[in-house]
N, CA, C and O of each residue as an XYZ file, in Angstrom:
664
protein
N     107.034   -118.402    -19.597
C     106.973   -117.176    -18.809
C     107.694   -117.411    -17.493
O     107.573   -118.480    -16.893
N     108.404   -116.467    -17.069
C     109.121   -116.568    -15.803
C     108.416   -115.741    -14.770
O     107.252   -115.859    -15.155
N     108.388   -115.197    -14.009
C     107.615   -114.308    -13.136
C     107.859   -112.876    -13.504
O     108.548   -112.581    -14.480
N     107.318   -112.020    -12.756
C     107.519   -110.594    -12.996
C     108.623   -110.111    -12.090
O     109.019   -110.798    -11.148
N     109.109   -108.945    -12.376
C     110.158   -108.378    -11.519
C     109.499   -107.676    -10.348
O     108.583   -106.875    -10.536
N     109.954   -107.969     -9.150
C     109.437   -107.330     -7.942
C     110.192   -106.054     -7.654
O     111.008   -105.602     -8.457
N     109.916   -105.484     -6.509
C     110.600   -104.257     -6.112
C     112.090   -104.518     -6.023
O     112.493   -105.549     -5.486
N     112.911   -103.632     -6.523
C     114.358   -103.757     -6.452
C     114.920   -104.615     -7.561
O     116.116   -104.908     -7.536
N     114.109   -105.050     -8.563
C     114.620   -105.786     -9.697
C     114.727   -107.291     -9.479
O     115.101   -107.997    -10.415
N     114.421   -107.821     -8.298
C     114.507   -109.275     -8.085
C     113.271   -109.961     -8.655
O     112.172   -109.410     -8.605
N     113.450   -111.157     -9.194
C     112.307   -111.842     -9.804
C     111.271   -112.210     -8.743
O     111.618   -112.583     -7.622
N     110.008   -112.099     -9.110
C     108.901   -112.489     -8.226
C     108.561   -113.934     -8.570
O     108.041   -114.197     -9.655
N     108.840   -114.866     -7.683
C     108.680   -116.291     -7.971
C     107.337   -116.853     -7.522
O     107.125   -118.063     -7.592
N     106.440   -116.012     -7.071
C     105.132   -116.506     -6.619
C     104.393   -117.234     -7.721
O     103.768   -118.265     -7.475
N     104.458   -116.707     -8.940
C     103.740   -117.334    -10.037
C     104.210   -118.768    -10.244
O     103.389   -119.664    -10.443
N     105.503   -118.993    -10.200
C     106.048   -120.341    -10.372
C     105.573   -121.273     -9.271
O     105.193   -122.409     -9.555
N     105.585   -120.824     -8.027
C     105.151   -121.673     -6.916
C     103.679   -122.023     -7.067
O     103.296   -123.168     -6.827
N     102.845   -121.064     -7.460
C     101.421   -121.344     -7.648
C     101.225   -122.311     -8.799
O     100.381   -123.203     -8.724
N     101.982   -122.147     -9.841
C     101.857   -123.023    -10.999
C     102.226   -124.450    -10.614
O     101.541   -125.388    -11.020
N     103.286   -124.635     -9.846
C     103.684   -125.979     -9.424
C     102.627   -126.626     -8.547
O     102.459   -127.845     -8.579
N     101.920   -125.840     -7.773
C     100.921   -126.390     -6.866
C      99.746   -127.005     -7.613
O      99.056   -127.862     -7.061
N      99.498   -126.594     -8.849
C      98.361   -127.117     -9.581
C      98.761   -128.147    -10.634
O      97.896   -128.620    -11.370
N     100.029   -128.510    -10.733
C     100.430   -129.526    -11.694
C      99.915   -130.880    -11.225
O      99.655   -131.068    -10.036
N      99.769   -131.807    -12.134
C      99.180   -133.096    -11.824
C     100.144   -134.079    -11.196
O      99.707   -135.125    -10.716
N     101.385   -133.803    -11.178
C     102.332   -134.698    -10.544
C     102.757   -135.826    -11.462
O     102.443   -135.815    -12.652
N     103.477   -136.809    -10.911
C     104.068   -137.849    -11.735
C     103.088   -138.922    -12.189
O     103.424   -139.706    -13.077
N     101.872   -138.990    -11.606
C     100.952   -140.057    -11.991
C     100.280   -139.741    -13.318
O      99.796   -138.625    -13.506
N     100.238   -140.699    -14.247
C      99.548   -140.459    -15.512
C      98.035   -140.473    -15.290
O      97.536   -141.127    -14.375
N      97.321   -139.747    -16.134
C      95.868   -139.753    -16.052
C      95.341   -140.820    -16.987
O      95.987   -141.155    -17.980
N      94.174   -141.357    -16.678
C      93.554   -142.349    -17.549
C      92.427   -141.688    -18.327
O      91.625   -140.951    -17.753
N      92.360   -141.943    -19.623
C      91.314   -141.383    -20.460
C      90.564   -142.497    -21.159
O      91.169   -143.480    -21.588
N      89.270   -142.357    -21.278
C      88.426   -143.224    -22.081
C      88.600   -144.702    -21.755
O      88.671   -145.534    -22.660
N      88.670   -145.032    -20.460
C      88.708   -146.420    -20.044
C      90.046   -147.108    -20.201
O      90.161   -148.298    -19.907
N      91.057   -146.394    -20.656
C      92.375   -147.020    -20.747
C      92.915   -147.210    -19.351
O      92.402   -146.601    -18.413
N      93.917   -148.019    -19.182
C      94.483   -148.344    -17.875
C      94.501   -147.177    -16.905
O      95.017   -146.106    -17.225
N      93.954   -147.375    -15.749
C      93.932   -146.302    -14.763
C      94.976   -146.568    -13.697
O      95.244   -147.720    -13.355
N      95.558   -145.520    -13.178
C      96.558   -145.712    -12.132
C      95.902   -146.199    -10.858
O      94.720   -145.950    -10.621
N      96.670   -146.893    -10.044
C      96.126   -147.333     -8.762
C      95.987   -146.125     -7.848
O      96.739   -145.159     -7.976
N      94.999   -146.175     -6.899
C      94.821   -145.029     -6.015
C      96.030   -144.861     -5.112
O      96.703   -145.841     -4.793
N      96.317   -143.632     -4.694
C      97.424   -143.426     -3.762
C      97.184   -144.226     -2.488
O      96.050   -144.587     -2.174
N      98.259   -144.497     -1.760
C      98.155   -145.337     -0.575
C      97.226   -144.770      0.485
O      96.637   -145.538      1.246
N      97.075   -143.445      0.561
C      96.235   -142.875      1.597
C      94.767   -142.793      1.195
O      93.943   -142.391      2.016
N      94.406   -143.159     -0.037
C      93.020   -143.181     -0.475
C      92.518   -144.616     -0.448
O      93.239   -145.524     -0.863
N      91.267   -144.849      0.042
C      90.744   -146.208      0.079
C      90.452   -146.728     -1.328
O      90.082   -145.962     -2.218
N      90.616   -148.001     -1.510
C      90.306   -148.654     -2.774
C      88.793   -148.646     -2.977
O      88.036   -148.634     -2.006
N      88.356   -148.653     -4.225
C      86.913   -148.699     -4.493
C      86.302   -149.985     -3.978
O      85.106   -150.016     -3.687
N      87.075   -151.041     -3.858
C      86.556   -152.340     -3.462
C      86.714   -152.601     -1.968
O      86.292   -153.645     -1.471
N      87.308   -151.676     -1.267
C      87.501   -151.841      0.169
C      86.153   -151.701      0.877
O      85.416   -150.745      0.632
N      85.835   -152.644      1.745
C      84.576   -152.593      2.479
C      84.843   -151.971      3.835
O      85.653   -152.467      4.618
N      84.151   -150.883      4.096
C      84.289   -150.196      5.378
C      83.230   -150.737      6.330
O      82.195   -151.240      5.892
N      83.488   -150.632      7.642
C      82.498   -151.118      8.608
C      81.191   -150.328      8.498
O      81.190   -149.144      8.162
N      80.100   -150.998      8.782
C      78.809   -150.341      8.859
C      78.728   -149.672     10.215
O      78.982   -150.302     11.241
N      78.373   -148.393     10.222
C      78.300   -147.639     11.474
C      76.848   -147.352     11.807
O      76.102   -146.829     10.979
N      76.450   -147.698     13.029
C      75.124   -147.380     13.541
C      75.324   -146.442     14.718
O      75.913   -146.823     15.729
N      74.839   -145.226     14.588
C      75.128   -144.165     15.539
C      74.309   -144.177     16.815
O      73.459   -145.046     17.008
N      74.568   -143.205     17.692
C      73.973   -143.168     19.029
C      72.461   -142.976     19.045
O      71.831   -143.230     20.071
N      71.862   -142.539     17.946
C      70.408   -142.355     17.928
C      69.663   -143.581     17.408
O      68.443   -143.546     17.247
N      70.404   -144.677     17.143
C      69.801   -145.908     16.640
C      69.405   -146.794     17.813
O      70.189   -147.016     18.735
N      68.163   -147.299     17.760
C      67.681   -148.258     18.770
C      67.200   -149.506     18.048
O      66.437   -149.432     17.085
N      67.660   -150.651     18.529
C      67.280   -151.920     17.924
C      66.699   -152.799     19.011
O      67.283   -152.954     20.084
N      65.526   -153.379     18.717
C      64.948   -154.361     19.624
C      64.718   -155.606     18.792
O      63.897   -155.616     17.875
N      65.455   -156.660     19.123
C      65.379   -157.880     18.336
C      66.770   -158.366     17.991
O      67.659   -158.404     18.842
N      66.953   -158.742     16.718
C      68.224   -159.332     16.295
C      68.923   -158.452     15.278
O      68.295   -157.913     14.366
N      70.237   -158.310     15.444
C      71.084   -157.597     14.498
C      72.087   -158.598     13.962
O      72.819   -159.221     14.732
N      72.127   -158.759     12.644
C      73.045   -159.724     12.055
C      73.584   -159.220     10.739
O      73.108   -158.222     10.198
N      74.587   -159.921     10.224
C      75.152   -159.561      8.929
C      76.487   -160.201      8.687
O      77.042   -160.888      9.544
N      76.997   -159.958      7.488
C      78.288   -160.509      7.073
C      79.346   -159.434      6.931
O      80.376   -159.668      6.298
N      79.120   -158.256      7.507
C      80.070   -157.159      7.430
C      80.532   -156.775      8.821
O      79.941   -157.159      9.830
N      81.611   -156.001      8.843
C      82.078   -155.413     10.101
C      81.043   -154.382     10.530
O      80.534   -153.632      9.697
N      80.727   -154.336     11.829
C      79.747   -153.376     12.333
C      80.333   -152.632     13.520
O      80.922   -153.238     14.415
N      80.169   -151.310     13.523
C      80.503   -150.477     14.663
C      79.170   -149.956     15.179
O      78.435   -149.293     14.447
N      78.853   -150.256     16.446
C      77.538   -149.946     17.002
C      77.668   -148.980     18.166
O      78.297   -149.301     19.175
N      77.076   -147.795     18.033
C      77.095   -146.797     19.085
C      75.697   -146.519     19.622
O      75.512   -145.580     20.396
N      74.723   -147.309     19.231
C      73.345   -147.102     19.660
C      72.972   -147.970     20.838
O      73.822   -148.363     21.637
N      71.670   -148.269     20.937
C      71.151   -149.136     21.999
C      70.505   -150.352     21.364
O      69.758   -150.234     20.393
N      70.794   -151.517     21.915
C      70.228   -152.752     21.394
C      69.779   -153.623     22.543
O      70.510   -153.828     23.512
N      68.560   -154.135     22.423
C      68.067   -155.130     23.364
C      67.680   -156.328     22.524
O      66.731   -156.266     21.742
N      68.413   -157.417     22.684
C      68.169   -158.594     21.866
C      69.426   -159.401     21.659
O      70.065   -159.848     22.612
N      69.774   -159.583     20.390
C      70.866   -160.486     20.060
C      71.645   -159.956     18.863
O      71.072   -159.380     17.938
N      72.969   -160.159     18.894
C      73.839   -159.774     17.786
C      74.508   -161.035     17.263
O      75.076   -161.807     18.035
N      74.441   -161.244     15.951
C      75.075   -162.400     15.324
C      75.723   -161.927     14.028
O      75.053   -161.805     13.002
N      77.025   -161.660     14.075
C      77.751   -161.075     12.953
C      78.879   -162.021     12.537
O      79.594   -162.554     13.385
N      79.032   -162.224     11.233
C      80.055   -163.146     10.736
C      81.469   -162.600     10.894
O      82.412   -163.373     11.059
N      81.630   -161.278     10.847
C      82.966   -160.685     10.948
C      83.126   -160.001     12.295
O      82.806   -160.591     13.326
N      83.611   -158.780     12.306
C      83.862   -158.077     13.561
C      82.680   -157.252     14.024
O      81.927   -156.717     13.210
N      82.518   -157.149     15.335
C      81.482   -156.317     15.930
C      82.124   -155.480     17.014
O      82.717   -156.007     17.955
N      82.000   -154.148     16.872
C      82.580   -153.242     17.854
C      81.465   -152.438     18.509
O      80.653   -151.810     17.830
N      81.438   -152.464     19.829
C      80.518   -151.632     20.584
C      81.274   -150.344     20.869
O      82.243   -150.342     21.629
N      80.835   -149.256     20.263
C      81.492   -147.966     20.440
C      81.268   -147.423     21.838
O      80.490   -147.995     22.602
N      81.933   -146.330     22.191
C      81.841   -145.762     23.535
C      80.420   -145.404     23.965
O      80.106   -145.446     25.154
N      79.559   -145.053     23.008
C      78.176   -144.706     23.343
C      77.244   -145.915     23.262
O      76.064   -145.806     23.594
N      77.765   -147.067     22.823
C      76.936   -148.251     22.610
C      76.522   -148.944     23.900
O      77.291   -149.046     24.856
N      75.256   -149.423     23.892
C      74.717   -150.180     25.028
C      73.983   -151.391     24.480
O      73.045   -151.264     23.692
N      74.424   -152.568     24.908
C      73.844   -153.828     24.442
C      73.298   -154.590     25.650
O      73.995   -154.752     26.652
N      72.058   -155.055     25.553
C      71.477   -155.979     26.547
C      71.100   -157.232     25.776
O      70.054   -157.296     25.132
N      71.981   -158.235     25.856
C      71.734   -159.469     25.132
C      73.038   -160.129     24.729
O      74.128   -159.670     25.070
N      72.892   -161.203     24.004
C      74.026   -162.019     23.583
C      74.690   -161.448     22.344
O      74.020   -160.928     21.453
N      76.023   -161.548     22.293
C      76.791   -161.068     21.137
C      77.641   -162.216     20.610
O      78.378   -162.854     21.362
N      77.528   -162.473     19.294
C      78.336   -163.508     18.629
C      78.972   -162.895     17.390
O      78.292   -162.285     16.565
N      80.291   -163.065     17.269
C      81.013   -162.555     16.096
C      82.386   -163.205     16.046
O      82.785   -163.906     16.976
N      83.103   -162.970     14.960
C      84.469   -163.475     14.867
C      85.355   -162.731     15.860
O      86.105   -163.351     16.615
N      85.268   -161.394     15.858
C      86.014   -160.551     16.800
C      85.011   -159.600     17.437
O      84.230   -158.957     16.736
N      85.030   -159.509     18.761
C      84.155   -158.585     19.478
C      85.047   -157.604     20.226
O      85.944   -158.001     20.971
N      84.788   -156.314     20.017
C      85.553   -155.253     20.655
C      84.555   -154.386     21.424
O      83.573   -153.913     20.852
N      84.804   -154.177     22.714
C      83.844   -153.461     23.551
C      84.474   -152.190     24.104
O      85.425   -152.239     24.884
N      83.922   -151.040     23.686
C      84.328   -149.753     24.237
C      83.161   -149.120     24.989
O      83.338   -148.119     25.683
N      81.970   -149.700     24.854
C      80.759   -149.231     25.518
C      80.342   -150.204     26.604
O      81.188   -150.711     27.341
N      79.025   -150.475     26.713
C      78.485   -151.322     27.780
C      77.754   -152.520     27.176
O      76.891   -152.361     26.313
N      78.106   -153.715     27.636
C      77.419   -154.936     27.225
C      76.974   -155.680     28.473
O      77.778   -155.968     29.360
N      75.672   -155.990     28.531
C      75.120   -156.819     29.604
C      74.588   -158.081     28.932
O      73.456   -158.107     28.449
N      75.409   -159.121     28.904
C      75.056   -160.371     28.240
C      76.312   -161.142     27.896
O      77.426   -160.629     28.011
N      76.122   -162.376     27.474
C      77.258   -163.234     27.150
C      77.829   -162.880     25.780
O      77.108   -162.461     24.875
N      79.159   -163.063     25.653
C      79.866   -162.738     24.417
C      80.603   -163.980     23.939
O      81.358   -164.598     24.690
N      80.373   -164.336     22.681
C      81.017   -165.490     22.057
C      81.787   -164.999     20.831
O      81.237   -164.273     20.003
N      83.046   -165.390     20.714
C      83.846   -165.008     19.547
C      84.632   -166.212     19.066
O      85.136   -166.996     19.869
N      84.734   -166.357     17.751
C      85.520   -167.463     17.196
C      86.996   -167.123     17.138
O      87.831   -168.011     16.967
N      87.335   -165.824     17.279
C      88.737   -165.421     17.228
C      89.196   -164.723     18.515
O      90.149   -165.170     19.153
N      88.513   -163.615     18.906
C      89.011   -162.858     20.052
C      87.943   -161.905     20.588
O      87.073   -161.439     19.852
N      88.037   -161.628     21.897
C      87.213   -160.609     22.555
C      88.156   -159.597     23.183
O      89.113   -159.966     23.864
N      87.878   -158.300     22.949
C      88.677   -157.223     23.520
C      87.748   -156.315     24.318
O      86.705   -155.892     23.820
N      88.132   -156.018     25.555
C      87.414   -155.020     26.331
C      88.373   -153.844     26.459
O      89.420   -153.940     27.100
N      87.999   -152.745     25.843
C      88.853   -151.558     25.787
C      88.746   -150.760     27.089
O      87.863   -151.039     27.900
N      89.622   -149.777     27.309
C      89.647   -149.055     28.590
C      88.310   -148.459     29.024
O      88.043   -148.365     30.222
N      87.467   -148.055     28.073
C      86.156   -147.486     28.426
C      85.062   -148.543     28.451
O      83.904   -148.233     28.733
N      85.420   -149.794     28.157
C      84.427   -150.857     28.028
C      83.976   -151.467     29.345
O      84.733   -151.550     30.312
N      82.700   -151.897     29.349
C      82.107   -152.585     30.494
C      81.415   -153.829     29.962
O      80.583   -153.741     29.059
N      81.758   -154.997     30.518
C      81.089   -156.244     30.164
C      80.592   -156.907     31.432
O      81.371   -157.239     32.326
N      79.270   -157.098     31.499
C      78.638   -157.842     32.579
C      78.059   -159.104     31.951
O      76.905   -159.130     31.524
N      78.872   -160.135     31.903
C      78.461   -161.378     31.264
C      79.672   -162.256     31.061
O      80.797   -161.879     31.388
N      79.428   -163.423     30.521
C      80.488   -164.416     30.339
C      81.108   -164.286     28.954
O      80.478   -163.813     28.008
N      82.365   -164.722     28.865
C      83.092   -164.699     27.594
C      83.467   -166.122     27.224
O      83.922   -166.902     28.061
N      83.268   -166.444     25.954
C      83.795   -167.701     25.420
C      84.510   -167.371     24.124
O      83.880   -166.997     23.134
N      85.841   -167.511     24.133
C      86.673   -167.179     22.968
C      88.052   -167.788     23.143
O      88.478   -168.031     24.272
N      88.771   -168.044     22.028
C      90.135   -168.568     22.139
C      91.113   -167.547     22.709
O      92.094   -167.919     23.353
N      90.847   -166.250     22.472
C      91.740   -165.194     22.963
C      90.904   -164.074     23.562
O      89.826   -163.750     23.062
N      91.422   -163.479     24.653
C      90.772   -162.310     25.227
C      91.822   -161.270     25.579
O      92.977   -161.596     25.854
N      91.401   -160.020     25.566
C      92.268   -158.925     25.989
C      91.403   -157.965     26.798
O      90.368   -157.496     26.324
N      91.834   -157.681     28.011
C      91.106   -156.749     28.866
C      92.073   -155.619     29.209
O      93.077   -155.826     29.891
N      91.754   -154.433     28.728
C      92.635   -153.277     28.917
C      92.527   -152.737     30.334
O      91.517   -152.919     31.014
N      93.596   -152.064     30.764
C      93.585   -151.397     32.054
C      92.479   -150.340     32.039
O      92.383   -149.552     31.098
N      91.664   -150.323     33.062
C      90.547   -149.378     33.148
C      89.224   -149.989     32.735
O      88.172   -149.428     33.044
N      89.241   -151.122     32.047
C      88.011   -151.789     31.625
C      87.338   -152.438     32.828
O      87.985   -152.710     33.840
N      86.021   -152.687     32.710
C      85.271   -153.358     33.768
C      84.724   -154.663     33.215
O      84.111   -154.687     32.148
N      84.948   -155.754     33.949
C      84.460   -157.068     33.541
C      83.936   -157.805     34.752
O      84.641   -157.949     35.751
N      82.699   -158.273     34.670
C      82.105   -159.076     35.736
C      81.474   -160.292     35.073
O      80.446   -160.188     34.403
N      82.104   -161.446     35.267
C      81.621   -162.664     34.643
C      82.704   -163.714     34.656
O      83.686   -163.601     35.389
N      82.524   -164.736     33.843
C      83.516   -165.807     33.762
C      84.053   -165.893     32.342
O      83.455   -165.374     31.399
N      85.194   -166.560     32.210
C      85.850   -166.694     30.920
C      86.066   -168.173     30.641
O      86.518   -168.925     31.504
N      85.735   -168.576     29.424
C      86.046   -169.921     28.965
C      86.866   -169.774     27.697
O      86.373   -169.330     26.661
N      88.140   -170.160     27.806
C      89.029   -170.078     26.646
C      89.301   -171.492     26.163
O      89.537   -172.401     26.959
N      89.264   -171.660     24.888
C      89.530   -172.977     24.338
C      89.371   -172.923     22.843
O      89.029   -171.889     22.271
N      89.621   -174.043     22.225
C      89.531   -174.076     20.772
C      90.670   -173.304     20.154
O      91.627   -172.922     20.828
N      90.554   -173.085     18.887
C      91.562   -172.304     18.180
C      90.847   -171.323     17.276
O      89.670   -171.510     16.967
N      91.538   -170.284     16.846
C      90.910   -169.290     15.971
C      90.270   -169.954     14.764
O      90.842   -170.859     14.157
N      89.080   -169.491     14.430
C      88.375   -170.031     13.281
C      87.579   -171.279     13.590
O      86.931   -171.821     12.694
N      87.601   -171.767     14.850
C      86.831   -172.939     15.191
C      85.352   -172.588     15.184
O      84.999   -171.417     15.322
N      84.483   -173.578     15.026
C      83.069   -173.286     14.944
C      82.537   -172.623     16.212
O      83.147   -172.707     17.278
N      81.392   -171.965     16.076
C      80.757   -171.292     17.215
C      80.410   -172.334     18.278
O      80.294   -173.520     17.967
N      80.244   -171.902     19.528
C      79.909   -172.820     20.589
C      78.571   -173.507     20.333
O      77.775   -173.033     19.522
N      78.312   -174.652     21.039
C      77.054   -175.365     20.850
C      75.879   -174.416     20.946
O      75.864   -173.514     21.784
N      74.885   -174.622     20.078
C      73.751   -173.722     20.034
C      74.115   -172.459     19.285
O      73.398   -171.461     19.354
N      75.253   -172.497     18.553
C      75.891   -171.355     17.909
C      75.010   -170.519     17.028
O      73.785   -170.537     17.146
N      75.635   -169.798     16.158
C      75.016   -168.777     15.325
C      73.578   -169.100     14.945
O      73.310   -170.031     14.185
N      72.690   -168.333     15.474
C      71.289   -168.462     15.131
C      70.455   -169.157     16.178
O      69.229   -169.106     16.091
N      71.052   -169.808     17.169
C      70.260   -170.500     18.184
C      70.838   -170.258     19.556
O      72.023   -169.966     19.714
N      69.994   -170.383     20.521
C      70.479   -170.306     21.894
C      69.656   -171.158     22.775
O      69.908   -171.227     23.978
């Protein structure tokens, strides 16, 4: 079928454009468990691990730990010990020690920060405490009050009294 004739005898191509919009495209479909196409680049893989997000209404008193990336926008009084990355979001407030591979601060931290790879204080970030990490980055506009001890190399073990003790 081609389209219908519009006013003046010219073909109406709307039907064709609508039909093309619903075609499946060049990717083959998988049926009954046979080989499935890989997801498009803009879709996350089923096996991709996304960071755990704790929002502004979350309050933690004690210890927060884990083996996943964490984005924290709540309030915490205690200690953070994360094997991967830990990001304090703009609404996040931490009173206590933070230990992780990478620590990124966009909120407020009052306590010492230890990282085996890097510490970043973003433009909205405030850190009142000491840093111990091989690499640090402090953005323009960030607030930092404390001392810095840089040494070791990325992936080196946690500082004495490390993960789990202080």
